[in-house]
N, C-alpha and C positions, 0 to 999 in steps of 0.2 A: 525500355522505359527506365529512367533514372529516379531512384527513390533516395531521398536524404532524410536521415533520422537524427534528431537532436536529442541526446540523452541516452545513456547506456545502462539504466537500471532495469528492473524486471520487465517493465512495459516496452522500453525501447529495444532492449536486446532480444526479447522474444519476438517482437515484430520483425526485427532484422533477420532473425533465424528463419522465420516462416516465409518471408518474402524473398530471401536470397537465392532460393532454388529456381525462381522464375524471373527475377529482375536484377538490374544493376543496383545494388544496395550499398550505401555508404552510411556508416554510423559515426557520429561525433560524440565522444565521451569527454567531459571536461577534465576529470582527473580521477585517480584511484583514491577512494575514501570509504570509510565505514559509516554509513548513514546511521544517525541516531534513531534506533528502531529496536523494538523488543525482539524482532527476529522470529516471531511465531508465524507458522504457515501450516495449512492443512497438509497432512502427510501425503494425501493422494496426488498432490501436484507433481511429485517426483516420478510417478508412473505416467501420469497424463502427459507430461512434457519430456519424458525420458531424460531426467536429470540424475546424475550420479548420486547415490545415496550416502556415499562416504563423507559428504560435507555436513550431514546432520549431526548436531552436537548432542541433542537430547530428544527423546520421544516421550510423550506423556499420554496416559489413558484417562486422566481426570484433571480438572482444574477446581479452584475454590473461589467462592463468592463470599464477601464479608459485608455485613450491614449491622450497625449497632452492636458490635462485638459478637455477633452470631455468625457462624461459619456454615456454609452449605457446600457440600462436595458434589460436583457435577461429573458423572460418569460419561466419558466421551466414546464409549462403545468400541474400545480398542485404542491402539497407539496412534490416534488420529491427529495429534498435534505435534509438530516437529519444530525444533529451534535451530536456526542457522545464524552464522555470523554474516552480516550483510555484505561486507567487503568481499568475502570468499564466495558467497552465493552469487552476487552480481557478476563477479569476474568469471565464474563458471558459465553463466548464461552468455556472456560476451564471447567466451572461447567457443561455445557451441555455435553461436551465430557466425563466427569467423570460419569455422570448419565447413559451414554450409556455403561459404563464398562471400560473406559480407566483408567489406573493407572497413577497418576501424582506424580513426584518427583521434588523437588526444588533443583537443583544443576547445575553444569556447565560442559559442554563437554570440554575435554582438549586434546583428541587424541585417538589413536587406539593402542591396544595391543593384539596380538594373535587373530586377526579378531574379537575382541570385542571392544566396545566403553568404553573409560575411562571417568567416570563421577565423579566429585569432589562434595561430599555432606558433609556439615559441616566439611570441612577440611580433610575429609577422601576420598581416592580414591577407587572407586568401579568399577567393570567390568560388563557391560551389554551385553549379547549376543543378536543377532538378525539374522533374515533371510533377512529382508529388513530394511534399515535405511533411514529415510526421514529427510532431512536437511531443516528446516524452521527457521534457525538461523540468518536471516537478511542479510543486504547488506554487512556486514563485515564477512560473513560466515567463521567460523573456520573450518567447515567440508570441504568446498571447498579447503581451504589451505592444510589441512591434506591429502586430496585425490589427490593433485597435479594439481587441475584445476585452470585456470586463475581467478583472482578476478573479481567481478562484476564491470563493468564501473559505475562511480558515480560522482556526483557533490556535493560540500560542500555548504550547506545553513546555514544561521544564522536565529535564531528565538527568540522571546521573548513573554511574556504575559504582557499585559498592562491593566491599569484600564479603559481606554477609552472604551465606549460602541459603537458598530456599529450595524446597523439594518439588515444587510445581509452579505453574502460573497462578497468580492470585490477583483478584479484582476487588477493589474496595469502593463500595457505592455510597458511603456516608458523604453527605454534601460538604461537610467540613474538610474531608480528605480529597474528594474528587470534583468538587464544584458541581456543575450541571452534567458531568459525565462520570468518570471514575478514575481512581488511581490504580497503579499496577506494579507488580513485581514479576519479572521474567528471569528464570535462572539461565545462566550461560556457563561456558566451560569452567571458568575460574571465578567469575563475579556474578552479581545479580544486577539486572537493569531495572531501574525504577523510574516512574514518571507520573505526572498528573497535570491537570490544568494549572497554568503558571501561578495563579493567585493562591493556590492551595498547597504549593510545594513545601513551604515552611511548616505547615500543619502536618503534612505527611511525614516529613523526616523526624519531627518530634514524636509522632505516633510510633515510628520505627526505632526511636531512640538512637538516632545517628545525627551527625553534623557534617554536611558536605555542601559544596557550592554546585549549583546546577548549570547546565547549558540549556539553551532554548531552541526549539524548532517548531515549525507550523505543520498542522495536520489539516488536510482538506475536509470541508464539511459539505457533503454532496447536496445539490439542489437540482431539481428536474429541469430548471431553466438554463443550466450551464450549456453553452454552445460547444460542441465537440468537433465541428468542422466549419471551415470558411474557405470556399472555393476549393483549391487543390491543396489546402493545408488541413491536416487532421491532428486531433489531440487525443492522447491516450494516457492512462494511468493517473498519477497525481495531477498532471497538467490538464486533465479532463475532469478532475474531482471524483474519480472513480474509486473512492474509498467507502467501504460499507458503513452507513450510519450506525451510530451507537457502539458497535464493536470496534470501529476504526481499523478493520483489517484491510490492508492495502495490497500485499504481494499477490495473493491469489486472484483478486479481481483485476489487478493490473495485467497479469499474464493472460487471463481469459479474455479481457477486453482487447489485448493485443491480437489474440487469435480471431476475435470477431472482426477487427479492423483488417487484418491480413486477408481473411476470407472474403470480406466485402470488396477489397481492392481487386483480388483475383477474379471474382465473379461479377464485378461491376454492380454491386448491391449498395443500397443506402445504409451507410454505416450507423447513423443514429437510429434508424428504424430497427436494424438488426440488433443493436445493443439493447434497445428498449424491449425488444421481443424476448431477449434472454434474461436481462437483469432488472427491467423496469419495475415490475410488481414487487420483487424482492426488496429492492432499494426503497421503494415507497413505503412498504410495510415496516421496514427497519427505521425509516425516518419517523414514522408514526410512534414507534416505541421510543426512539430517541427523544422526541418531544414529550412523551408521557413521562420519561425518566426525569424531566426537568420540573415536574409538578409535585404536589404533595402525595401523589399516588406511588412515588418511587418505592417506598418501603413495602407497600402492598405488593407491587409487581415482583420485587426481589424475593420477598417471603413466600410468594406462590411457588418458588422453586424448591420449597420443602416437600412438595408433592411430586412423586415420581413421574406422573403423567405430564406435568409441566416441564420437568427436566428433560424428558424424552422429546417433547415438542421442540424445545430450544435447541437441543443437540441435533435433531433431525433438520431443523431449519438451517443451522450452521453448516451441516454436512451437505446441504443441498438436496435432501431427499425429495423426490418428486411428489410423494404422497402427503406432504405436510399441508 
């Protein structure tokens, strides 16, 4: 069986790696680039997916929440948050997929012709046949558009990389700084990555006492109505909106969604049903918290984290503890 995967980020490369042992897998990656991303991921994913740990730039055992100039330190119960450089992380995942037998082409999906995918490689259009096509081509998925599905709901954020050094990941919940969501600082090897909802970026850099021009990118906002399959075309990762509400963590859920998809294909299971069985309740609960964060109760919810029991609950929820 021929499987064609469009997009070589964490979702696409992981799906390719897991399916290449059993099927004829071809992965199409548009280009090498460093996705604008904080690069934070749960540390346990390196063992779960046997990823080399030498690409980890930082490990943290706590993060900080800010609201109304008050700081709350959140103990992560060990070095459970790792920072990676996305360009290096994604390439590592593609290399692992290639080692399992996946064929990788650098080109761009542009549409369909005679039930084949049109891929533009070095300005030449080529047709790729497939039995199954997997779209992992991001929040602005062209595959979704070409198959007539609704685009993924999304928000526009602005980000920048600054010279300022910070000691851990910081989240700012003041509405002036983060809008309906939050603003953030993530430390990297030499710089700090900052970002927020696009309308609040100017307020945020004034708060940080810096002056810099931002770049923009979209983050998916998950909705339970998003279609993740149409006939023999499957969607995974950002192209399926599989980013955790409120926290906007995408890498971990993209890779585990890829595993759910690959297992579903191998065992002829219903992908959407299997995904909902694994993540449905968790995503719905976080969507509830995301909506709550947009109300006047935001300060109350943030300030609850002054209590150790609430901090432990939030961390256990983030870590995926089964007893939460």
